[in-house]
Residue, then its C-alpha position, 0 to 999 in steps of 0.5 A: m842535139v847533145i852528143q852522149k859521149n863514151n869513156r874514150d875522147n872518140l866519138k864512134k858512129e854508134d854514139i851519133s846514132k844513139d842521139i839521133f835516136l834519143n831525139t828522134g825515135v828513129p830505130k838504131l838499126y836504121l840510123s846505123k845503116i844510114i850512117n854507114d851509107i852517107l860515109n860510103i857515099l863520101i868514100s866513093s865520092l872523094n874516090l872518083k872526084r878527089n874533092l868534095k864540098i858540103k855546103n855550110f860544112g866544109t870541103f873534104k880533098v884528096l891530095k897526092k904526097k910525094s915519097r919522102i925520107g923519114r926517120n924513127p925516132k926511137n932508134n934514128k933508122t931512116y926509111t922511105i915513105s912511099s907516096r900515097l894519097v891522103a884526105t884532108f878536111k878544111a871546115s867552112n866559115k859558118l862551122n868555125l864560127k859555130i865552133r867558136k860560139n860554143v868554146k867556153k873561154 
């Protein structure tokens, strides 16, 4: 599977659906709905459980960050950054091995 890249460095959902379409022939509209459904399932799982593990891919976690003092580097003003929830991802060992195998030295 080769991802068709757009002009930017970011990968968009439509790039993924286009690549799957080219490899399988499944209609893009149908693929777009599937991709959106998968992402909605991931989001709702993180909202409910705060932890989601996908075998051979990685683990998504929701962490609670405490409030802290931040500084705007342009004008040196300090601000209080409120506490918040953030999503993190840690790749599995198998995914890391596949990535390292494809990196050109």
